[in-house]
Every structure is written in C-alpha cells, then in structure tokens.
N, C-alpha and C positions, 0 to 999 in steps of 0.2 A: 091677401097680401099682394102687393104690387110686384110686377116682374122685375123692376129695378131693385127691389128689396131682396128677391131671390138671388139676383146676380151678385149683390153685395155680400150676401151670406156665403155664396159659393166661392167668391174670390177670397174672402177671409179664411174659409176652410182650407183652400188650396195653399194659402200663405203659411198657415199653421202647420199643415202636413209637410210642406217642403222644409220648413225650419226644423221640424222634428227629425226628418230624414237626414238633414245635414248634421244635426247634433249627434245622432246615433252613429253615423258614419265616422265622424271625427273621434267620438269616444272609442269606437272599436280600434281605430288606428293607434290611438294613444295606448290602449291596453296591449296591443301587439308589440309596440316599441318597448314598453315597460317590461313585458315578459322577456323579450330578447335580451335586454340589458341585464336582467337578473339571472340569466343562464350561467351555470357553472363553467369555469374556464375549461377548454378541451383538455383531455388527458395528454394530448401530444405536447402540451406546453410543459409537462413535468420533465425533470431531468432524469435521463435513463442511465443509471450507473450499473455497470456489469458487476456481478458478485465476484468478490475476490480480487478486484482491481483497485488500487490506491493511487494516490498521487505520486508515491515514490516507487512504484512497481515498474522497474525498467529491466527486468530479467531478460536475458538473451532469448532469442527464438530457438526452437529445438535444433534448427540447422546449425546455428552458431555454437550452441552448446555441444553438439556432436563433434564439431571441428576442433573445439578447444577443450575437450573433456580431459579431466584428470582422473587418475586412479590412486587408491590408497589401500593399505592393508589394515583391516580392523583388528584392534587388540582382542585378546581372548575374552569372550563374554559380552562384547559390544554388539549392538544391533544397528541396522541401517534401514531407513525407510525413505521412499521418494518424497521430495519436498513439495510444497504448494506455495502459491504466491511468489514471493521473492526467493524462497529457499530452493536450492538445487537438491539438497538432501538434509535429513535430520539423523544424527547419530546419537545413540544412547549407551552410556556405560552401564554396567550392572547396578541394580538398585533403583535406577530411574530418578535419582535426586539431582542429576546434572543434565543440562541441555547443551547439545553441541549442534550448531547450525553451520551449513555449508552454503555460501551464496556466491554467485558469479555475476559480475556486472561488466558492461563494455567499457573499454578505455580505462583511464585512471580512477574513475568512480569517485571524483571529488578530491582525490589526493590522499596520501598517507596520513599527513598531520590531521586533516579534518576528520578522518575516520577514527584515528586513535583518540582524539578529543571527544568524539561522540561516544566511544566505548567508555572512556573515563567518566563521562557524564552519566552513563547508565548505572554506575555504582557510587555516584555522589562525589566524584573527584573533580577538581578544577582543571581547566585546560593548561596545556604546556605549549612552549614555542619550539622552533626548529632545533636549537641547541638542547633543549630538554628532551625532544624526541630522540635525538642521537644518543643521549645518555641512557635512555631506557630500552633502546632497541637492541635485540640480539639477533644474530643471523644463523640460520640453519641451512646447510648445504644438502640439496636433494637432487634427484634425477630430473625434476621439473624446473630446476634453477634455485636461486636463493630465496628463502622464505624469511620474511621479517617476523620476529617472535616477540610478543609482549605479554607481560604478566603483571596485573594490577590487583590490589586488594583495597577494599573500602576502609574508611576510618570508622570509629565508633565501637560500641560494645558488640553488636551483632554484625559480623563482617561478611561481605560478599567478595567473591573473587572472580576475575575475568582473565582468561588466558586466550590469546588469539594468534593466529598465523595469517600473514598476508603475502600473496604470491602473484606476480605479474606473469601471465603465460599467454603467448600468442595474441597480444594486444588486448587482453581482458584481465580483470583483477578478480582473484579468488580470495574469499574470506572464510576462514574456519575459526569459529569462536566458541569457547566453552564458558558457560556462566552458571553460577549457583552459589550455594553456601560455601564459605571459605574452606571449611573442613572437608566437605564432599569433593570440591574441586581439587584440593591438595592431594586427596587420596588417589586420584586418577591422573595427576599431572604427568607422571612419567609415561603412562600409556598414551596420553594425548601427544606428548612430545615425539614418541616413536611413530605415531600415526602421521604427524607432519613430516617426519624424516622419510617416510615411505612414499611420499607424493611422487608421482611420475606421470608423464604423458601417456594417454591411451594409445597403445601401439596400433590399434585398429583404425586410427584416423590419420 
C-alpha cells in the first residue's frame, strides 16, 4: 500500500474519532442538563406553617395578657383549663355538655356588631343591624366595667343556644361565650350570668 494511502486512512480515522468524541461530549452535557431540570423542587420552597397558628390567631402576647388580665369566680362544680390558640381559657360546667370559651383580643376586635353577627351565624341566625343590636343587648354592671350580654337561640326542631358577654378592658376586648344544646345551656344560664357579674381586674397587675 502506498504511503499516501496510509496517510488518507489515518486522516479519515482521526476525523471519525474526533467526531465521536464531540458527539459523546455533547450527549453527556445534554444528559446533565436534563437530569438537573428533572430534580425535585427544594424543600425550602414549601410553605412553613407553625402548628396551632391560623390566619385569625391574633391573641395577645403574654405580657399584654398579664397587664389586662381579668379574674372571675367559677360557679360550684365548674372547671377551668388553660386555653390554646386563640383561647385564653376554657370553662366547663358540670356534665361537659356545654363549652365556654374565654378569648381576649387587642382593640375593638372588629367591633361589637360584627362579632354578634358572627355568633348568630354560628347557630344559623341571620345578621342584624345597629338598631337590632341595641334591641337585643343587655348590660351587666361588674367591677371590670359594663359587660354587654347576649342570649340567642337557633330556630328549628333541634335548637342550639349561645349566650355571650363582651367587655372592653384596658384597650382590649374580652369575649366569654357559652354554646351548646339549648336545654343544656339553659340549665346553667344563671351560673354563667353570675360568672359574668363576678368579672374584675386582676389586682396583681
């Protein structure tokens, strides 16, 4: 075979080898890019929601709670436990069929009318206006100031009842609400009324 033929074969071999190397390198880069794009989104992109915190949880800080704390006298047989979330405390009459929540929020907390209509909605009643609010409001005089008192019963065969007291104390609003079956709530209504009448500022603050 002539030397020129050897040279031609060698050149052809080099061209094929270089082309193969370029092809392999390009293919590797494409695989790397594809693999990167297919990676799962980092966990840091997930929304981190703290347990027990909701969009309406605007309970006072412990410092503000201490400065604006109320006291009350529990009726005989009632129990009290520390609240969680938005609740300052949970009160239970004997039998456990009725739930009483104590909540404190900063400022007017949306206003009296809005809160009363929210309560009414909880037992299936429609909203009322300002004149209607004045018509259903009763006032209790306490050592913590005047407490607005409301008593609502649902319509229909199986009735629910909601009784609540609202008090503005030291720039905060306190809600004490009793909710349950109409018969069970009615049985402890007088106890709950006496509890509201016993409200007073904590002398330690």
